[in-house]
DRENMISE-444066 format. One record per residue (C-alpha): residue in three letters; z, x, y. Coordinates in steps of 0.2 Angstrom, whole numbers, plus 5000, padded with zeros to 4 digits. Each point is the difference from the previous one (the first is absolute). Example, Ala and Ser with C-alpha at 12.3 -4.5 7.8 and 13.67 -1.06 7.14 Angstrom:
<recs>
ALA503950624978
SER499750065017
</recs>
This chain:
<recs>
MET476349845792
THR498249965004
ALA499449885014
ALA499649884987
ASN501950014994
VAL500449875016
LEU499549865007
TRP499550055019
ALA499050154993
SER498049935004
ARG500050075016
PHE500750194996
ARG498950154996
ALA501550094990
GLY501449924991
PRO502150015007
SER500650184999
PRO501450004990
GLU501349995013
LEU499349845007
MET500149924984
ALA502150074997
LEU500549915017
SER498649864996
ARG500549954981
SER501149854999
ASP501750064994
ALA500149984981
SER501449815005
HIS498649935008
PHE499149944986
ARG501249884994
LEU498749905009
ALA498849984988
PRO500449824996
TYR500249945014
ASP498050075005
LEU499749934986
ALA500549835003
ALA499350015019
SER498350084989
VAL499949844991
SER500149895015
HIS498750095009
ALA498850024984
ARG500149785004
GLU499550055017
LEU498650094996
VAL499349874990
ARG500349855011
ALA499150135014
GLY498450014987
LEU500450224997
LEU500449944985
THR499249914984
GLN501249874992
ALA499850114985
GLU500450155010
GLY501849945007
GLU500349974982
ALA499550164994
ILE501250075016
GLU501449894997
ALA500250044980
ALA499850205005
LEU501449995011
ALA501049904988
ALA499650154989
LEU500450125011
GLY502049915005
SER500150004978
GLU499850175001
ILE500950055014
ALA501649914994
ALA499750084982
GLY500250165008
THR498250064995
LEU498850005017
LEU501050125011
PRO499250065016
ALA499150175000
ASP500650175009
THR498149935009
ASP500749835008
GLU500349995016
ASP500949865002
VAL500349844989
HIS498449925006
THR498950154994
PHE500649994984
LEU499849834995
GLU498550025007
ARG499450134988
ALA500949924987
LEU498949875003
THR498650075002
GLU500250094984
LYS500149834994
LEU498849915005
GLY498650115010
PRO499249965014
LEU501049834998
GLY501450075003
GLY499350085020
LYS499749835006
LEU501849955000
ARG500150115016
ALA499049885012
GLY500949895013
ARG501750115000
SER500650165006
ARG501550104994
ASN500949975015
ASP500149804995
GLN500050054982
ALA501650135005
ALA501049885011
ASN499749854986
ASP500850104986
LEU501450065009
LYS500349815006
LEU499949954981
TYR501250114995
LEU501249975013
ARG500049824998
ASP500349994982
ARG501350144999
GLY501049935017
ARG500449874985
ARG500450104988
ILE501450105010
VAL500449845006
LEU500649934981
ASP500950184999
LEU500649985016
LEU500949804992
ALA500550114985
LEU501250105012
GLN500349835008
GLU500649924984
ALA501150144997
LEU500749985018
ALA500049814994
LEU501150044983
GLN501350105008
ALA500449895016
GLU499949844986
ARG501850124993
HIS500750055015
LEU500349845011
GLU501749985000
SER500150225001
VAL500550045015
ALA499950195008
PRO500050095016
GLY498649965012
PHE499550165013
THR499250015016
HIS499850195004
LEU500450054983
GLN501949955005
PRO501049864992
ALA499749845009
GLN500149844991
PRO500449944982
VAL498349934992
SER499449944986
PHE499250134989
ALA498949854996
HIS499549975020
GLN499450195001
LEU499050024985
LEU498949865007
ALA500150085016
HIS498550094993
ALA499449894991
GLN499749925016
GLY498950155008
PHE499150014983
ALA499449805002
ARG499550055019
ASP498950154989
ILE499349884990
ALA499549865014
ARG499350175008
MET498850024988
GLN499649824996
ASP499650005022
TRP499050174995
ASP499149924986
ARG499149865013
ARG499650115011
ALA499150124988
ALA498949844991
ARG498650055009
SER498450084991
PRO499050165007
LEU498749974990
GLY498449975007
ALA500650115015
ALA498850154993
ALA500150135009
LEU500949935016
ALA498449895004
GLY500049884987
SER498949984988
ALA497949945001
ILE500349964981
ALA501649944997
LYS500149865009
GLN501149874994
PRO501850124998
GLU500949825001
LEU499449994980
SER500650164996
ALA501849985006
ARG500349864994
GLU499550054984
LEU501350175001
GLY501549895009
TYR499850015014
ASP500149835014
GLY498350105009
PRO499250145007
CYS500550085016
GLU499249955016
ASN499350165008
SER499150154988
ILE500750105013
ASP501849984996
ALA499949954983
VAL499150194998
GLY501250095012
SER501649934999
ARG501550024991
ASP501549925008
HIS500149904982
VAL500450184992
ALA501350055016
GLU500749844998
PHE500149994981
LEU500950175001
PHE501049935012
VAL500949894989
ALA500150134986
ALA501050095012
MET501149885007
MET500349974981
GLY500350184998
VAL501149995013
ASN501249834993
LEU499850104984
SER500750155004
ARG501449925012
LEU500549924983
ALA499950154989
GLU501150095014
GLU501649854998
ILE499750034980
PHE500150205002
LEU501749955012
TRP500649874988
SER499950104984
SER500850165009
ARG501850054995
GLN500549965016
PHE499449825000
ARG500249974981
TRP499349835003
VAL498550014985
GLU499750094985
LEU498350024995
ASP499349994985
ASP499650174989
ALA498149944998
PHE499649995019
ALA501250175004
THR499750154999
GLY501350164998
SER500150205005
SER499450154990
ILE501450115004
MET501549885003
PRO500449874985
GLN500949875009
LYS498749945012
LYS498949824999
ASN499050015014
ALA499249855011
ASP498250084998
ILE499149835000
ALA500749965017
GLU499750185006
LEU498250014997
THR499749845009
ARG500750065013
GLY499050154998
ARG498449914998
ALA500349865013
ALA499650175012
ARG498349994992
LEU499749825003
VAL500350015017
GLY499150155002
GLY498349934993
LEU500149875015
GLY500150145013
THR498550084990
MET498849844999
LEU500549975021
THR499650145004
ALA498750024992
LEU499249865007
LYS500450035018
GLY498750045012
LEU498849984985
PRO498349925007
PHE499149844992
ALA499349974987
TYR500350134982
ASN500550175001
ARG500850104985
ASP501750025008
LEU500449854993
ALA499650064982
GLU502150045004
ASP500249824997
LYS499850034981
ARG501250164999
ALA501449905010
ALA499849844992
PHE500050054980
GLU501750135006
ALA500749805004
VAL499649924986
ASP500150144989
THR501950035009
LEU500649824998
GLY499549984983
ALA501250154995
VAL501649945012
LEU499849814997
PRO500450004980
ALA501350165002
MET500849905015
ALA500149834989
GLY500950084986
MET501250095009
VAL500549855010
ARG500049894984
THR501050104987
MET501350085013
ARG501749954996
VAL501249935015
ASP501850065001
VAL500649825006
ASP501850065002
GLU499650155010
LEU499049915012
ARG501449895001
ARG501250145004
GLN499050085016
ALA499549825007
THR501550025009
ASP500150195005
GLY499750055016
PHE500949835008
THR498549904995
LEU501049865004
ALA500250015018
THR498949885005
GLU501049884991
VAL501350015010
ALA499149985017
ASP499249864994
TRP501849914996
LEU500550035016
ALA498449955010
ARG500049824988
ARG501949985010
GLY499350045016
VAL500250165003
PRO498550085011
PHE499150104988
SER499750155012
GLU502249994998
ALA499949984984
HIS498750154993
GLU501750095011
ILE501449934991
THR499050054985
GLY499650175005
ARG501850035003
LEU500749954982
VAL498550114993
ARG500850155008
TYR501949924996
CYS499349994982
GLU499250185002
ASP501750085007
ARG501149934986
ARG498550034987
ILE499949824994
GLY498749874997
LEU499849845010
GLU500649914984
ASP501650105000
LEU500749925017
ASP501349904999
GLU500749875013
GLU500950145010
ASP498650115000
LEU498949875009
ALA501149955012
ALA500250175006
VAL498250005005
ASP500049845008
ALA501049864999
ARG498549894997
LEU499850074981
ASN501049934988
ALA499949994980
SER498649865000
VAL498750125002
LYS500250114985
THR499549844989
GLY498350045005
LEU500250194999
THR499050034979
PRO498150045000
GLU499849834992
ALA500649895015
ALA499050135012
VAL498449974990
GLY500249804997
ALA500449995018
ARG498250045002
ASP499149874994
GLY498749955016
TYR498249994994
GLY499750204994
GLY501850044997
THR500950104990
ALA500949854993
PRO499750004979
ARG499249825002
ARG499050065014
VAL499250134988
ALA499549884988
GLU499249895010
GLN499050185006
LEU499950084983
ALA499149814995
ARG498849985014
LEU499650194997
ARG499649974982
SER498949845006
ASP499050135008
PHE499950104989
ASP499049874987
GLY498749975016
GLN499850205004
ARG499750034979
ALA498849854999
TRP498950075014
ALA500150194994
MET499249944982
CYS498849875006
TYR498650135007
ASP498249955001
GLY499250175002
PRO499750114987
ARG501250084992
TYR499950154989
</recs>
């Protein structure tokens, strides 16, 4: 590569070495930013017209050429060359090939520093909304299953040990609540990311592009960044995006883990649709929850990307440093990972079949109704500490005789404590236990139905936000 092939070569006597360019050239994935760079270039061309560096006719010619480049890139007829160091070099070369020296005028008043920060921010603001739409598809799948299973009782667990019966819908919506917070986090992130770096140039601001508030508005931002050094030297908006993605990955992994367990022969709660499961090349009987397993694995990438970005930022002096180029690698992997995982998870959840009878059979395994006994005693004036001790003895009595709480008769109850009588058994069904938890947020079916209605109402607002974006979208 010769010195003429890079944007920074004017003060050098020789071109960069192959070793330097092998390290310096952007990864091929970075060229996905081309449409966002073109959109920003249109705004910058208008700024140069306002500044008097371009005539109106020159500005219109540049805008037309930029639009043509966008069409060619979208059609796959314009591709970066091996000699293009990055997306900015690629597009300036292509523009100059179309317009000659006029294409070189566009570089005035800006830097790759503010361009790079802006391109990625535009990309993430766009893709963040697409991620939300994909996550809402998973939310709808969870809501659909929950609607079917408001009355289905299932064992609830703590420490992965049977604890108390719950509505299976309640268990599903516990995951939906976490995803709802993920969407809220993405919305919060977007509000903080809605500041344009354009006009910051290399670090000190531009002596030419002096109205960045206008280009900010054109690109869908709330306004320009307050400080030009911060605009080019900060990537906390990338780190925060990666945190949102990582938290989403953790929540996806927890759902995946549960589905993996539920679909196992040991649990037998759900059966996965054939289209969303895989088999074994050697064991013909196998039906594997590979989507769940792959999701757990990909979550590690999301967590790792956040760690990479935070480590890259740690100790960096202001303003721009090439270390910041790691932002794109981490951000693109997060976007691509979620783009693959979310639709697969949504399909798996939407199509899985729930064995309601098996859920009910297991709902009382492990003495999950013991708390009902303790509550029954407490409502009759027995201090709960004493009620807890009595119920513990009752469980040991059942264990010794290999019977369940539902198998106890009047004589058994009296043998443990004289205050126990047959009326306690009226509450010893999973339906009664679930129905008794009817406070706000509880597992009683009517409360779960209310929770589901509120969630679906939130979905409408979240979908409207994700689909309403004033910035460039490609």
